[in-house]
C-alpha positions in Angstrom: 125.5 102.3 56.7 124.7 103.9 60.1 123.2 101.8 62.9 120.4 103.6 64.8 121.3 103.4 68.6 118.5 102.7 70.8 118.4 104.6 74.2 119.3 102.6 77.5 116.3 102.5 79.8 117.5 103.3 83.2 117.6 100.1 85.6 115.5 99.2 88.5 116.5 96.4 90.6 113.6 94.6 92.3 114.5 92.5 95.2 111.5 92.0 97.0 108.5 89.3 96.6 106.0 91.9 96.7 103.6 91.8 93.5 102.4 95.3 94.1 106.1 96.6 93.8 106.2 94.8 90.3 102.9 96.4 89.0 103.9 99.8 90.4 107.1 100.2 88.2 106.5 102.1 84.8 107.9 101.1 81.6 110.4 103.7 81.6 112.6 101.4 83.8 114.5 98.4 82.5 114.1 95.9 85.6 116.1 93.5 87.0 114.8 90.9 89.5 116.9 89.1 92.5 115.8 86.5 95.0 119.1 86.2 96.9 122.0 87.9 97.9 124.3 86.4 95.2 121.4 87.9 92.7 121.6 91.1 93.8 125.3 91.6 93.3 124.5 90.3 89.7 122.3 93.1 89.3 124.2 95.9 90.8 126.5 96.0 87.9 123.5 97.3 85.8 124.1 100.3 88.1 120.3 100.6 89.0 119.1 104.3 89.6 115.9 102.8 91.8 116.3 99.7 94.2 113.6 98.7 96.1 114.7 95.6 98.6 113.7 93.4 101.4 116.7 92.4 102.5 115.4 90.2 105.1 113.2 88.2 102.3 116.5 87.4 100.5 117.8 83.6 100.5 121.4 84.4 102.2 124.7 83.0 100.5 127.8 82.9 102.8 129.5 85.2 100.3 128.2 87.8 99.9 126.3 88.1 102.8 123.2 90.6 104.0 125.9 92.9 105.7 127.7 93.1 102.6 124.6 93.5 100.6 123.7 96.1 102.9 126.7 98.2 102.7 126.7 97.8 98.9 123.3 99.5 98.9 124.3 102.3 101.1 127.2 103.1 98.7 124.5 102.9 95.9 122.6 105.4 97.5 125.3 107.8 98.7 125.9 108.1 95.1 122.6 109.4 94.3 120.5 106.3 93.4 117.0 105.6 95.3 117.3 102.9 97.5 113.9 101.8 99.4 112.1 99.0 101.0 108.7 98.1 99.5 107.0 99.5 102.4 108.6 103.0 101.9 108.4 102.4 98.2 104.4 101.5 98.1 103.8 104.8 100.8 104.9 107.3 97.8 105.3 105.3 94.7 105.4 108.6 92.2 107.8 110.3 94.7 110.7 107.6 94.3 109.8 106.7 90.6 110.2 110.4 90.0 113.5 110.9 92.0 115.3 107.6 90.5 114.1 109.1 86.8 115.7 112.4 87.8 118.9 111.0 89.2 119.1 109.1 85.7 119.3 112.3 83.9 115.4 112.5 83.2 113.5 115.6 83.6 110.6 113.3 82.8 111.0 112.2 86.5 109.3 115.4 87.5 105.8 114.1 85.9 106.0 111.2 88.0 106.7 113.0 91.5 103.4 114.8 93.7 102.5 118.0 93.1 104.6 120.2 95.0 103.3 123.3 97.2 106.1 125.6 98.5 106.1 128.3 100.9 108.8 131.1 100.6 108.3 133.0 103.9 110.3 134.7 106.7 109.3 137.8 109.1 111.9 139.8 107.8 111.2 142.4 104.3 114.1 143.0 101.7 115.3 139.2 101.5 113.8 138.5 98.2 110.6 136.5 98.9 109.1 137.7 95.8 111.9 137.8 93.7 112.8 134.5 94.2 109.0 132.9 94.2 108.6 134.5 90.8 112.1 133.3 89.4 111.7 129.3 91.0 108.0 129.5 89.0 109.6 130.7 85.9 112.4 128.4 86.1 110.3 125.3 86.9 107.6 126.5 84.1 110.6 126.9 81.4 112.5 123.6 81.7 109.6 121.4 82.4 106.9 122.6 80.3 104.3 121.9 83.5 101.3 124.0 85.0 102.9 126.3 87.6 101.2 129.1 89.7 102.3 131.8 92.3 100.0 132.4 94.7 100.5 135.7 97.2 99.8 135.3 100.8 101.8 138.5 101.6 101.4 141.6 103.9 100.4 145.3 103.2 99.9 145.8 99.5 100.6 143.3 96.8 104.2 142.8 96.0 103.2 141.3 93.0 101.3 143.9 91.6 104.3 146.4 92.3 106.7 143.6 90.6 104.8 142.9 87.6 101.5 145.2 87.2 97.8 144.9 87.6 96.6 141.2 87.4 93.1 139.8 88.7 93.6 139.1 92.4 93.1 135.8 94.4 90.2 137.9 95.8 88.8 138.3 92.4 89.3 134.7 91.4 87.7 133.3 94.5 84.8 135.7 95.0 84.3 136.5 90.9 85.0 133.7 89.1 87.5 135.9 87.0 89.6 134.1 84.9 93.3 134.0 86.0 96.2 135.8 84.1 99.2 134.3 83.3 103.0 135.8 83.1 105.8 134.1 81.4 103.1 131.1 81.2 102.8 131.0 85.2 99.6 131.6 86.4 99.7 134.5 88.9 97.5 135.3 92.2 98.1 138.4 93.5 96.4 139.5 96.9 97.0 142.1 99.7 96.5 142.4 103.1 92.5 143.7 102.9 91.7 141.0 100.4 93.1 138.4 102.6 91.6 139.4 105.6 88.3 139.3 103.4 89.0 136.1 102.1 90.0 134.6 105.6 86.3 134.6 106.2 84.9 133.1 103.1 84.1 129.5 102.9 84.8 129.3 99.2 88.7 129.8 99.9 90.2 126.6 100.9 88.6 124.7 97.8 89.5 127.3 95.7 93.3 127.1 97.1 93.2 123.3 97.0 92.1 123.3 93.2 94.8 125.6 92.5 97.7 123.4 94.2 95.7 120.3 92.1 95.9 121.9 89.0 99.4 123.0 89.0 102.4 120.6 89.0 104.1 123.7 91.1 102.5 126.2 93.1 104.7 128.7 95.3 103.4 131.1 97.9 105.1 134.1 98.5 103.8 134.3 102.3 104.3 136.2 105.4 103.4 134.7 108.6 101.1 137.3 109.8 98.7 137.1 107.3 95.3 135.5 107.9 95.8 132.7 105.3 99.0 131.7 106.6 97.6 128.4 108.4 95.5 127.3 105.6 98.8 127.8 103.4 100.8 125.9 105.8 98.2 122.9 105.5 98.5 122.6 101.9 102.4 123.2 102.1 104.9 120.3 101.1 108.0 122.3 101.2 108.7 126.1 103.2 111.7 127.9 102.1 112.7 130.1 104.8 114.7 132.7 102.9 117.5 135.0 104.9 119.8 137.7 104.1 123.2 138.0 106.2 122.0 141.1 107.5 121.8 140.8 111.6 118.1 141.8 111.5 117.2 138.8 109.1 119.4 136.1 111.1 117.7 137.4 114.0 114.2 137.0 112.6 114.9 133.7 110.4 115.9 132.2 114.1 112.3 133.3 115.4 110.2 131.8 112.1 112.4 128.5 112.2 111.5 128.0 115.8 107.5 129.0 115.1 107.6 126.4 112.0 109.1 123.8 114.3 106.1 123.9 116.5 103.1 124.5 113.7 104.5 121.9 111.5 104.7 119.2 114.4 100.8 118.8 114.5 100.7 118.4 110.6 100.8 114.9 108.9 102.3 114.7 107.0 104.7 117.8 108.3 106.5 119.7 105.3 109.8 119.7 104.8 111.6 123.1 105.7 114.9 124.7 103.9 116.7 127.6 104.9 118.5 129.5 102.1 120.5 132.7 102.4 120.1 134.8 99.7 122.3 137.9 98.4 125.3 136.6 99.7 128.3 138.5 98.6 131.5 137.1 100.2 132.2 133.6 101.8 132.3 135.0 105.4 128.9 136.2 105.2 127.7 132.5 105.1 129.1 131.9 108.6 126.0 133.2 110.4 123.9 130.5 109.6 126.5 127.8 108.9 125.6 124.1 109.6 121.2 125.2 109.3 121.6 126.2 105.6 120.2 124.1 102.6 121.7 125.9 100.0 122.9 130.0 99.6 122.6 132.3 96.8 125.0 134.8 95.4 124.4 138.3 95.2 123.5 139.3 91.4 121.7 142.6 91.1 121.2 141.9 87.3 119.1 138.4 87.8 117.1 139.6 90.3 116.1 142.7 88.5 114.9 140.9 85.5 113.5 137.7 87.5 115.8 135.4 85.9 114.9 132.1 86.6 118.5 130.8 86.9 118.5 133.0 90.1 116.5 130.3 91.9 117.8 127.0 89.9 119.4 125.6 93.2 115.9 125.8 94.8 114.5 123.3 92.7 117.1 120.8 93.7 115.5 121.1 97.2 112.1 120.5 95.7 113.0 117.8 93.4 116.3 115.5 94.8 118.6 115.3 92.1 117.4 117.9 90.0 120.9 119.0 89.4 122.0 115.8 87.8 119.5 116.6 84.7 121.6 119.5 83.8 124.7 117.2 83.9 123.0 114.9 81.6 120.7 117.3 79.2 123.1 120.3 79.3 126.5 118.8 78.2 128.4 121.1 76.5 128.6 120.5 72.5 132.0 119.6 71.3 133.0 122.5 68.8 133.4 121.3 65.0 137.3 121.8 63.9 137.4 123.4 60.6 140.1 122.4 58.3 142.2 125.3 57.5 142.2 126.3 53.9 145.8 126.8 52.1 146.8 130.2 51.2 147.0 130.9 47.8 150.5 130.9 46.1 151.7 129.5 49.4 154.5 127.0 49.5 154.1 123.5 50.7 156.1 123.3 54.0 159.2 121.0 53.7 160.5 119.2 56.6 164.1 120.1 56.8 166.9 118.6 58.8 169.5 120.7 60.3 173.1 119.2 59.8 175.3 119.5 62.6 
């Protein structure tokens, strides 16, 4: 008789007196409560992926003290768990719940997180902005199954049309209410520079872009800083990914865009997170030009880039969704190969253990 095993829920430690925190925790967690330093130590044995603690409100025992608890929670956070105060949690409950579920290996955590709007940009051309935009959107859609879009805010002709073929453009969607067309289940909004100039003066544009970002869990914008829609896109962004290559001209242009972003995002509330990604890396030495600034790097892979393979941009998802890579560890564990019993050969004599005489 086989017993059916129930899946263990991820643990959440609530060391707070805030009633709003208790009401906000979803049923995906097994909650443990603590009102003292001793209670926190006892609950830590459950290895919580989400800890909401107000250390100043805990009843303090001589052993363990608040200082010991603080050190234990810091260690827990270093191992990837989410540790926040009740004020931090209530300011962005969906974000912390999502990150904690991802940390426990559950990709459903993405469904709890706020929508992401990411700008992929640089002054320099040929660094892979369009390729990574499409690859990122394709990978997210494939793995999560959630609504995903790519919006072009580029320069010159449409890079999306050049790569994918003809699609209804952002201009046609906004001004003529044409239905959007999907590629690999990803909504595609191409837009060349001429159309962007026309849309910049159209009062319907901000509402349309806000609706696109609201209807898609992840919206990727392939952007160029001189585009007239740049400021509108930047105000919607939660993240900005600056893509560079080891080329000297790219490194110089990257320094310029990072400086501009620092000035322009300072006025936004909240400001988007900025990530620097080095693309098309062939050798270890090529990473030295931007060492100390990099969020991640992507190795040169012409085949994946040509086929817009989603795995090419998989590392970018870890920047947008902290602990994303932990779900790969839990969900994609290699299966143990089944061992096949060897069939005895026909007319084969059974092996005998023979002892050699000395």
